[in-house]
N, C-alpha and C positions, 0 to 999 in steps of 0.2 A: 524222370528216371534217375538222373544224377543226384537230385535232391534226396530221393528216397533210398539211394544206394542199391538200385536194382541192376541186375545183369543185363536188362533190356537196353540200358544206356548204350552199350556197344552196338546192339542191333540197330537202334534208331540212328546212331551216329554214322554207321557204315552205309545204311540205306540212304540217309540224307546226302552223304558225300557222293555216292554213285548217282543219285538223281541230279545233283548239282552239276556233275561232270557231263551227264547226258544232255542236260538243258543247255549248258554252255556250248557244247559241240553242235547241237542243232541250231542254236542262234547264230553261231559262226558260219555254218554252212548256208544259212538262209540269207545272209547279207548279199546284196546285189542281185538277188533273184527277182522274178516278176512280182509285181504288187497286186496282181489280179487273181481272184479265186473263182474258178468255174464250178459248175454244179457237181461234177464227179469229184473234183478236189475237195469240195465242202463235205460231200457225203462220206468220202473216204476218211477225212480227218475226224469227222464226228464218230464214226464207228471205231476207228483206231484209238482215239483219245479216251473214249468211255471204257473200252475194253482194257486198255493199258492201265488206266486209273484203277480199275477193279483188281487187276492182277497185281499191280504194285502195292495197292492198299492191303491185300491179303497177307503179305509177307510178315508183318509184325505179329499178326494173330497166329500164324503157323510157326514161325521161328521161336516164339515165346512158349510154345507148347500148350496154349490155351485151347486151341481148336485143331481139328484135323485139316487135311488139305482141302477137301470139298467144302467143309464147314467154314473154313477161312475165306474161301472165295464167295460163298453165300453171304457171310457177315460183311465183307467188304462191299459187295455189290448192293447189299441192302442199305448201307449207310451212305455210300457215295451217291446213290439215287434218292436219298432222304426218305426211304421207305421206313426204316427204323425197326424192322423185325430182327431181334437179336437172339442168337443162340447162347449168349452168355447170360446166366441167370441174373435176375434183378437183385438178389441178395449180394452178388459180387460188387454191386455198385454203391451199396449203402455207405456213405461217408467218404469213400475213396481214400481210405487210410492206407491202402496197400497191404493190409493184413489178410485179405481174402485170397482165394485161389487164383484170382486174376490180378496181375500187377496194376497198380494205379496208373502207371504210364500208358498201359495198353487201353485202359478205360478212357483216359483223356484223349489218346489218339483216335479212338472211336468217335468221340465228340468232334474232334477236328475234322475227321473224315466226313461226317454228316454236314458240318457247317461249310466246309470247302466244297462239298458236292452241290449244295444249294447255290453257292456263288458260281461254280463252274457251269451249272445248268443255265443260269441267267446270262452268263457271258456267251455261251453257245447260242442262246436264244436270240441275241441281238447281233451276232456276227455270222456264224456259219449256217444256222438253221434257215434264215430267210433265203439264203442262196440255194440250199439243198432242197427245201420243201416249203418255201414261202407261199406258193400258190395254194397250199392246203390250209390256209387260214391264219398262219402265223403273222404275216405282215398286215393283216386287217386291223389289228389292235393298235398299230403304230402308224397307220397311214397318215393321219392328220398330225402334222408337226414333226414327223420323224421320217427321214429319207434313208432307206437302206440301199447299199450298193455292194458290189463285189470287190471294191477297192479296200485294201488293207488299212489305209489311213482312216477311213470312215469307221471301219470296224473297231480300231483302237479307241477312237473318240467315244463311241457308244459303250464300249466295254468299261472305260474309265467312269462314265456316268453311272452305270449299273453298280460298279464296285463301291463308289462313294455312297450311293443311296443305301446299298446293302449294309455297309458298315455303320452308317448313321442310324438305321433301323435297329441294329444290334445294340448300339449304345443306348438308344431310347428305351429299348426293352429291358436292358440290364438295369437302368435307373428305376424302372417300374418295379422290377423284382426286388431291388434293394430297398426301395421305399415300402414294399410290402412285408419286409422283415427278414430277407435273406442277407447273408454276408456278401461282400463284393465278389468273392470268388464264386460262390454259389449262384449269385445273380447273373454273372457272366456266362456260366455254364448253361443255365436254364435259358438265357437269351439266345445263345448260339443254337441250342437244340430246337427252340420254338420258332425263331426267325427262319431257319432253314426248313421248317415243317417236318423235321425228323420226328419230333414228338415223344422222344424217350424221356423218362423222368428218373434218372439214375440215383438221385438223391432222395427220392420219395417225398418231394416237397408238396405236390398237389394232392397227394393222398391224405394230407393233414387237414384239419378243420379250418385252416386259415382261408377265409373267403377272399381276402385281399390278394393272396397269391394267385388264386384262380381268376380274379378280375384282371390282374396284370397279364396272365397268360391269354385271357380272352381278348384284351386290347391288342396284344402282339399278333394274335392270329387274325384279327380283323384287319390289321395293317398288311399282313403278308399276302392276303388274297388280292390286293390291288396291283395295278400296273406299275412296275418299278420305274420305268422311264417316264411315265406320266407323273409320278411323284417328283422326280427330278425337275421336270419342266414346270410343274405347279409351284414348287418352292422357288425356282429361279424367277418366274414371272410374277409371283405373289398374287396369283389369281386362283383362289380356291374353287371358284365356280367352274373352272375348266375341268377339274377332276370329277366333280359330282354331276356335271352335265353329260358325262359319258354314258351312253345307253347300257353298256355292259356293267358299269358300276351300279347304276340304278336297278338293273335287273337282279344283280346279286343281292343287294340289300332287301329288295322286295321279296325274293325267295327266302332269304334268311329270316325275315320277320314273319312271313306267312308260315314257313315250316316250324319255327320256334313256337308260334301260337298254337299250331295244330298239335305238336308234341306236348305242350304245356297242358292243354285241355285233356288230352288222352291220359297223361300221367296223373292229373288231378282226379279224374273219375275212375281210374282203374288201379290206383295204388293208394297207399296211406300217406303220401306226401302232401304237404300243404300247398296252397296255390303259389306262395312265394318260392318254396323249394322246387316245385314243378317247373316254374318259369326259369329259375336259375339253372337247374340241371339240364332242362330241355334246351335252353338257348346255348349253354356252354357246349353241349355235345353236338348240337347242330352246327355250330361254328367250327368245332373241332373236326367234324367229318367233312364239311364243305371246303375247309382249307387243307384237307388231307393231312392234317397234322397228327390226328389220332391220339391226342392227349386225353387221358381219362380223368374225369372229375372225382372219381372215387365212389360212385354210387351205381355201379354197373348192374347190380342184381335187381334194381328197381325198374329197369326199362323193359317194357313188353315188346312183342315181336313187331307190332305196327311201327313203334318208334324206331326200332332198329332198321326197318325197311326204309323209312324216310331218311334216316341218317345215310344209308348206303346210296340212296338216290342223290343226296347232296354230294357225296364223295365221287359219284360217277360224273356229275356235272363239273365239279371242281370250281376253281376261282377264275380270275382274269387270265387271259392268254398271255399276258405279259408278267405273270407272277411265277413264283417258284413252285406253286401247287401242282399236283398231278390231276388226273381225270381228263375228261373230254375237253374242258374249257368252255366258258360261257359264250364266247364269241361264236364258236362253232355251233353251239346249241341254238343260238339266236338265228343263225343262217339256216339251220335245218328246219326250224319252225317256220321261217320265212319261205323256204321251199315248199313245205306242206301247204301253207296258206296260198301260195301262188298256184300250185297244182289244183287245189280245190276251186279257186276262182276261174282258172282256165277251163276246168270241166264244166262249170256252170255257165260260163260265157266263152265259148270256143274262139270267138273273134277278138277277144280282149287281149291287148298287149300287157303282159304282167312282168314284174321285175321283183327281185328280192332286195329289200332295203335293210341297211344296218344303220339305224338312226336316221339321219337325213341324207345318207349316201347310198347309191345303188351298189350292189355286189355283182361283179362280173359273172356271167353265166358259167364260164370255165371254172372260176374259183369255187362257186357254189357247188358245181358238179364234183369237183375234187374233194370238197369237204364231205359230201355224201359218200364218196369212195373211202375217205378216211374213217368214217363211222363204220362202214362194212369191215374194213381191215381191223379196226379197234376191237369190234365184237368177235371177229374171227380169231384174232390172237388171244383174246380172253377165253374163248372156248377151247382153243388148242392148249393153252396152259392148264385149264381145268382137266382136259383129257390126260395130259402128261402127268399131272399130280395124282389123278385117280388111279393110274397104273402102278403107283408106288404103294398102294394098299390102304390109303385113307378113304373115308366114306365120301359120297358125292357131295353132301352138304359141306363137309370140311374142305374138299377140293375147291368148291365154288368160293367159300370164304377166303381161302388162301390165295386164290387167283385174284379176287377183288383187292385184297390187301396188297399184293405185289404190283398189280398193273396200274392201280390208282395211286401208288406210293402212300397208302393209308397206314399200313402197319398193323400191329396186333392190338387193336383197341376193342374193348367190350367183348372180349372172347371171340372176335371175328376170325383171327388166325393166330393162335398162340405159338410162341417161338418153339415150344416143345414139339409141336407137330412137324415143323421143318427140320428139327434135329433128329427125328425118328424115321424120316423117309429115306429112300434109297439115295446113295451119294450122287448118282447120275441125275436124280430128280432135283437134288439141291443145286447142282450146276445148271440144270434147265431153268429152275426158278430164278437163279441169279441172272441168267442171260435174258429171260423175259423182262426182268426189271430194267436191265440196260436198254433193251429194245423199246420199252415204253418211254424211257427218258429221251431216246433219240427221235421220238415222234414217228417211229415205224418206217416212214418213207425213206429216210436216209439209208436204212439197211436195204430196202428194195432197189433204190437207185444204184447202190454199189453192186448188188448182186447182178442186176440186169446189165450193168456196164461191162461185166466180164463175158456175158453170153450174147449180147446184142451186137450185130454187125452194123454199126452206125453209118458207115459209108454206103453200104448196100441199101439200107433203109432210106438214106437221103437220095 
């Protein structure tokens, strides 16, 4: 903002100073306090931090006059949760020269908000989420080799490992984009938006015919679906077999290859694309949806409904439970299929002792049951968001697409949920959509734990 001589420099400077003062005050008050975090503390912090981040992030959009109050909240919630649905038109981002109706500094702040939101989610994933809702499948992906505890010292150690890995992935992605033909600045911006799975293309890079850029984006997305902590341990131990022997990793690449081949054949026989083009676009879009990045390869009009359905299934499953991606997460999907298999075997052989296995390790019955409850809550929230959006006047098909885009952090790719739809709905519906995105990033149960803590008489129950 200072470089371009924009009046927003005062806005960002003032907000940054206030944030620094608040941060320093809270750090000072926290010194000498207890170093243990219980379940209610973790749930309360998760809800408060995500909501505060969205409210604080909306101020530059609102004070600059780019968006209204509810639109600013929606924009902030969309990018801090890495959903990437934007109410600021794509034309405003071309070149970022600052000559458009949206200041260049606000557009760059939007990128920082998405990138910081991805890092924030990962840090919450390895610190507060295992304490608040670890029994619902979060800790399963880290059980081997990673010990979670409610002690603050251990949380700080894991948070540092996640931050280091996240930054290194960003640097690697930026180098790939630079080698593909972008300038260092453009490469950094695209890396930040792709690594965080925000998926916005403000510079219009991927819409060009440069296949090297799309290859760089595909490699970045393939890395982002993996377990971040497992990356750190694999690099430290120099044992690459440790990563690929993980059952969740093998399942993801099996589904990715199978889905890509299915879409490739369908595109080849139902469109005018060649077999090479069908494989390229089908694989790219399948990876884009499975990583919930939502990056468009620029050939959206060629995809038939069957391919779009397979893409949405990939977004619903998501990537590794230790990644920044949205969706249900593959570890939970594996446990749910294990539950189904165990129930079928128990029906055929009533006296058989069955168990749910995740690789070579059994999943506790309590954890498996809670993952089943998580699936119910996930679908219930998805339906509730669809109902809420349908009340604002959009069609049912549009409401379903908008709900999937928000709750899986997929964004508006291939016309699934265009930003104009969110801009035209009722202001209260915009606020509700923003809140649903935040709830999805909190893994739902943190909100329930906090709500029940206000109404449950724990001493009486005990």
